[in-house]
C-alpha positions in Angstrom: -15.0 -7.6 -53.7 -17.1 -5.3 -55.9 -20.6 -6.7 -56.5 -20.2 -6.3 -60.2 -17.0 -8.3 -60.3 -13.3 -7.5 -59.7 -11.5 -6.2 -56.6 -13.1 -3.4 -54.7 -11.4 -0.1 -55.5 -9.6 1.9 -52.8 -11.8 4.5 -51.1 -8.9 6.9 -51.3 -8.4 6.9 -55.1 -7.5 10.4 -56.5 -8.4 11.6 -60.0 -7.1 14.8 -61.6 -9.2 16.5 -64.4 -8.3 19.4 -66.6 -10.0 22.6 -65.7 -11.2 23.4 -69.2 -12.8 20.0 -69.8 -14.5 19.6 -66.5 -18.1 20.5 -66.1 -19.4 21.6 -62.7 -22.9 20.3 -63.5 -21.5 16.9 -64.5 -19.5 16.9 -61.2 -22.6 17.6 -59.2 -24.6 14.9 -61.0 -21.6 12.5 -60.4 -21.9 13.2 -56.7 -25.4 11.8 -56.5 -25.0 9.2 -59.3 -26.1 5.7 -58.3 -23.4 4.2 -60.5 -20.6 5.6 -58.4 -21.2 2.9 -55.8 -21.9 5.3 -52.9 -19.6 7.6 -51.1 -18.8 11.3 -51.6 -17.2 13.3 -54.4 -15.1 16.4 -53.6 -14.3 19.2 -56.1 -11.4 21.5 -55.3 -11.1 24.7 -57.4 -7.6 25.6 -58.3 -5.9 28.1 -60.5 -5.1 25.6 -63.3 -6.6 22.3 -62.2 -8.9 20.7 -59.7 -8.9 17.4 -58.0 -11.9 15.1 -57.7 -11.8 12.4 -55.1 -14.1 9.6 -56.0 -14.8 7.3 -53.0 -15.9 4.2 -54.9 -15.2 4.6 -58.6 -15.6 1.3 -60.5 -13.6 2.3 -63.5 -10.2 2.7 -61.8 -8.3 0.2 -59.6 -5.6 2.1 -57.7 -3.5 0.3 -55.2 -4.4 0.9 -51.5 -2.9 3.9 -50.0 -1.0 3.4 -46.7 -2.5 5.4 -43.9 -0.2 8.1 -42.5 -2.6 9.7 -40.0 -0.7 11.2 -37.1 -3.3 10.1 -34.7 -3.1 6.5 -35.9 0.7 6.5 -35.5 0.4 8.1 -32.0 -1.9 5.3 -30.9 0.4 2.7 -32.3 3.4 4.1 -30.6 1.6 4.6 -27.4 1.0 0.9 -27.1 4.7 0.2 -27.4 5.9 2.8 -24.9 7.8 1.9 -21.8 5.2 2.0 -19.0 7.8 3.4 -16.5 8.6 6.4 -18.7 6.5 9.6 -18.5 4.5 10.5 -21.6 5.8 13.3 -23.8 3.4 14.3 -26.6 6.1 16.1 -28.5 8.5 13.1 -28.7 6.0 10.2 -28.5 6.2 9.4 -32.2 9.9 9.2 -32.2 10.5 7.2 -29.1 12.0 3.7 -29.4 9.8 0.7 -28.4 10.5 -1.0 -25.0 13.1 -3.9 -24.7 12.1 -7.5 -25.1 11.0 -9.7 -22.2 14.5 -11.0 -21.5 16.4 -7.7 -21.9 15.3 -6.0 -18.6 18.8 -6.3 -17.2 20.0 -3.9 -19.9 17.6 -1.2 -18.7 17.8 -1.0 -14.9 15.3 1.0 -12.9 17.8 3.7 -12.1 18.4 4.4 -15.8 14.7 5.0 -16.6 13.9 8.6 -17.4 12.1 10.6 -14.8 9.9 13.6 -15.0 11.0 17.0 -13.7 9.2 16.4 -10.5 10.6 13.2 -9.1 7.9 10.7 -8.4 8.8 7.8 -6.1 7.0 4.6 -7.2 6.5 2.4 -4.2 5.8 -0.7 -6.3 9.1 -0.4 -8.2 11.9 -2.6 -7.0 14.4 -0.7 -4.9 12.5 2.5 -4.6 11.1 1.9 -1.1 14.5 0.5 0.1 16.2 3.8 -0.7 13.9 5.7 1.7 14.6 6.3 5.4 13.4 3.7 7.9 10.6 6.0 9.3 9.1 6.5 5.8 9.2 2.8 5.1 7.4 2.0 8.4 4.8 4.7 7.7 4.2 3.3 4.2 3.8 -0.2 5.5 1.3 1.0 8.2 -0.7 3.0 5.7 -0.9 0.0 3.4 -2.0 -2.3 6.2 -4.7 0.3 7.3 -5.9 0.6 3.7 -6.3 -3.2 3.6 -8.3 -3.2 6.8 -10.4 -0.2 5.6 -9.3 1.9 8.5 -10.0 5.6 8.2 -8.4 8.4 10.2 -11.5 10.6 10.3 -12.0 14.4 10.3 -10.5 16.5 13.0 -13.8 18.4 13.2 -15.1 15.4 15.0 -13.6 16.8 18.3 -15.8 19.9 17.8 -19.1 18.0 17.5 -21.3 18.0 20.5 -22.8 14.6 19.4 -19.4 13.0 19.6 -18.8 14.3 23.1 -22.2 13.1 24.2 -21.3 9.7 22.8 -18.0 9.8 24.7 -19.8 10.8 27.8 -22.2 7.8 27.4 -19.1 5.5 27.0 -17.6 7.0 30.2 -20.8 6.5 32.3 -21.5 3.0 30.8 -18.0 1.7 31.5 -17.9 3.3 35.0 -21.2 1.5 35.9 -20.0 -1.8 34.4 -16.7 -1.8 36.4 -18.6 -0.7 39.5 -21.1 -3.6 39.2 -18.6 -6.2 38.0 -16.0 -5.5 40.7 -18.9 -5.2 43.2 -20.1 -8.7 42.3 -16.6 -10.1 43.0 -16.3 -8.3 46.3 -19.8 -9.0 47.4 -19.6 -12.7 46.6 -16.2 -12.8 48.4 -17.9 -11.6 51.6 -19.9 -14.8 51.7 -17.2 -17.2 50.4 -13.6 -16.4 49.9 -13.0 -19.5 47.8 -14.1 -19.7 44.2 -17.0 -22.1 44.5 -19.5 -22.9 41.8 -22.2 -20.7 43.3 -19.8 -17.7 43.5 -18.7 -18.4 39.9 -22.4 -18.2 38.8 -23.0 -15.0 40.7 -20.0 -13.3 39.1 -20.9 -14.5 35.6 -24.6 -13.5 35.9 -23.7 -10.1 37.3 -21.3 -9.3 34.4 -23.7 -10.6 31.8 -26.8 -8.8 33.0 -24.8 -5.6 33.5 -23.6 -5.6 29.9 -27.1 -6.4 28.7 -28.6 -3.4 30.5 -25.8 -0.9 29.9 -25.3 -1.8 26.2 -29.0 -1.4 25.7 -29.0 1.9 27.5 -26.1 3.4 25.6 -26.6 1.7 22.2 -28.6 4.5 20.7 -26.1 7.2 21.9 -22.7 5.7 21.3 -23.2 2.2 20.1 -22.7 0.7 23.5 -19.1 -0.4 23.2 -18.0 -0.1 26.8 -14.9 -2.0 25.9 -11.7 -0.8 24.0 -11.5 -4.2 22.3 -15.0 -3.8 20.9 -14.0 -0.3 19.7 -10.9 -1.7 18.0 -13.0 -4.4 16.3 -15.3 -1.7 14.8 -12.2 0.2 13.6 -10.8 -2.9 11.9 -14.2 -3.4 10.2 -14.3 0.2 9.0 -17.3 1.1 11.2 -15.4 3.6 13.3 -12.7 6.2 12.5 -9.4 6.4 14.5 -10.2 9.8 16.0 -13.6 8.7 17.2 -12.2 5.4 18.5 -9.5 7.2 20.4 -12.1 9.4 22.1 -14.0 6.3 23.0 -11.0 4.5 24.5 -10.0 7.4 26.6 -13.5 7.8 28.0 -13.7 4.1 28.7 -10.4 4.0 30.6 -11.3 7.0 32.6 -14.7 5.5 33.4 -13.1 2.3 34.5 -10.8 4.1 36.9 -13.7 6.2 38.4 -15.8 3.0 38.7 -13.1 1.2 40.6 -12.5 4.2 42.8 -16.2 4.3 43.7 -16.4 0.7 44.6 -13.3 1.1 46.7 -14.9 4.0 48.5 -18.0 1.8 49.3 -16.0 -1.2 50.6 -14.3 -1.6 54.0 -10.6 -1.7 53.8 -10.2 -5.2 55.0 -12.4 -6.5 52.2 -11.0 -4.4 49.4 -7.9 -6.6 48.6 -7.6 -6.5 44.8 -11.0 -4.9 44.1 -11.9 -7.7 41.7 -8.9 -7.1 39.5 -7.9 -9.9 37.2 -5.0 -12.4 37.6 -4.1 -15.8 36.2 -5.0 -19.0 38.0 -2.5 -20.8 40.1 -1.5 -23.4 37.6 -2.1 -21.4 34.4 0.9 -20.3 32.3 1.0 -16.9 30.6 0.7 -18.4 27.1 -2.4 -20.4 28.2 -4.0 -17.3 29.8 -3.3 -15.3 26.7 -4.9 -17.9 24.4 -7.9 -18.1 26.7 -8.4 -14.3 26.5 -8.1 -14.4 22.7 -10.7 -17.1 22.4 -13.2 -15.5 24.9 -12.9 -12.2 23.1 -13.2 -13.8 19.7 -16.5 -15.4 20.8 -17.8 -12.1 22.2 -16.9 -10.0 19.1 -18.3 -12.7 16.8 -21.6 -12.5 18.6 -21.6 -8.7 18.5 -21.1 -8.6 14.8 -23.7 -11.3 14.2 -26.5 -9.6 16.2 -25.7 -5.9 16.1 -23.6 -5.1 13.0 -25.0 -7.5 10.5 -28.4 -6.2 9.2 -29.7 -9.8 9.1 -29.3 -10.0 12.9 -32.0 -9.4 15.5 -31.0 -5.7 15.9 -33.2 -4.4 18.6 -32.7 -7.3 21.0 -29.0 -7.4 20.3 -28.0 -6.5 23.9 -29.6 -9.8 25.2 -27.4 -12.2 23.1 -24.4 -10.0 23.9 -25.1 -10.3 27.6 -25.5 -14.0 27.4 -22.1 -14.2 25.5 -20.4 -12.4 28.4 -22.2 -14.6 30.9 -21.0 -17.8 29.2 -17.5 -16.5 28.8 -17.3 -15.8 32.5 -18.5 -19.3 33.4 -15.6 -20.7 31.4 -12.8 -18.1 31.8 -13.0 -17.0 35.4 -11.0 -19.9 36.8 -8.4 -19.4 34.1 -7.9 -15.6 33.8 -10.9 -14.0 35.5 -12.5 -13.6 32.0 -11.6 -10.0 31.2 -12.3 -9.6 27.5 -12.1 -5.9 28.3 -8.8 -4.0 28.8 -10.7 -1.2 30.7 -12.2 -3.7 33.1 -8.7 -5.0 33.9 -7.0 -1.6 33.9 -9.3 0.4 36.3 -9.2 -1.9 39.4 -5.5 -2.7 38.8 -4.6 1.0 38.8 -6.7 1.9 41.9 -5.8 -1.1 44.0 -2.2 -1.5 42.7 -2.7 -5.2 42.1 -1.4 -5.7 38.5 -1.2 -9.5 38.7 1.5 -11.7 37.2 1.1 -10.7 33.5 -1.2 -7.7 33.1 -0.1 -7.3 29.5 -2.1 -10.3 28.4 -5.3 -8.5 29.3 -4.5 -6.0 26.6 -2.9 -8.1 23.9 -5.4 -11.1 24.2 -8.6 -9.1 23.9 -7.3 -6.7 21.2 -5.9 -9.5 19.1 -9.0 -11.7 19.5 -11.3 -8.8 18.7 -9.3 -7.8 15.6 -9.3 -11.4 14.3 -13.0 -11.9 14.8 -13.8 -8.6 13.2 -11.7 -9.3 10.1 -13.0 -12.8 9.7 -16.7 -11.8 10.0 -16.2 -8.8 7.7 -14.4 -10.7 5.0 -16.2 -14.0 5.3 -19.8 -13.2 6.2 -20.5 -9.5 6.1 -19.2 -8.4 2.7 -20.5 -11.4 0.7 -24.0 -10.8 2.1 -23.8 -7.2 1.1 -22.8 -8.2 -2.4 -25.6 -10.7 -2.7 -28.1 -8.1 -1.5 -26.8 -5.6 -4.1 -27.2 -8.2 -6.8 -30.7 -8.9 -5.7 -31.7 -5.3 -5.7 -30.1 -4.9 -9.1 -32.2 -7.8 -10.5 -35.4 -6.7 -8.8 -35.0 -3.1 -10.0 -37.4 -2.4 -13.0 -35.8 -1.4 -16.3 
């Protein structure tokens, strides 16, 4: 409403004046006149007449003019476009609106217009099913890897000297761990062939202390994995790339084979037997052994993430809790499966001695599955929420 009474005039009212009766000086005074109610006045010189546009003239009450701005119509039409159809700026104003909610059957996905370059939409029903089986498998794997934050890495990683130094550290660390671990089994077997409590403690302490020392020695160079299952856990958590992890796993397996060969070379033939390779207990089923390996590895990886990956952990003294985790796992798991938790520790002695056991596959599946599960649970349940809280704290503490 106008403050002086009556409806507010349209801001687009148009007034035409005769050229002979119009005064430019009056028009200029009208432009700055306070009685005009604000706005702007525009004078257009023509051959016979000129048009004056008064934005807020209180004397005339013209009906509101309907907007016909092309930009306004384009934005209105754009909201009603079919989201599956490509945008065409030339025909956007003339395209029909999309069908109603219940009329999708009349417009199947195959009938929707496509661009000149055919774009396959994986989220569209039926589009993925039309592709070959190899492409479907690849898409599913990429989607799963994206969910787990897995990165392939740069191929230039193989040219870096630092990466090869890290792989060499993994090779040496795994070689020494297998040498000491298998050596503890063989040395304790020289005294007592049966699995007594004292022999069990000797094997557990040897493996735990060996991991504590070697993880601390190689931690600054390669991270001190010394275990393909640990490397897989870091890949699932997004802390390692696939190329770097593949380099680590190859180095660990080679180191395990060399370590088993060295301990075989140091041992008399009649004492070698299985070189401390892993096998299931007498009354243990394959499923029970697999579940035991999953739980033992889950406990180990959970401790590694809590003390070495999480910034709230002890950090520098992380090898000590990791070594104690390995020790406790051996005290529990040696009578069941030998407490591998490490595919390299099982693979090296089995390859050198030829003693693969009843179900060697569980020493790969159990540790890898348990490590992946522990890594995903810790990352999603404990690691990422703590990072979000830390970011919020820094944002609040940051001065304006």
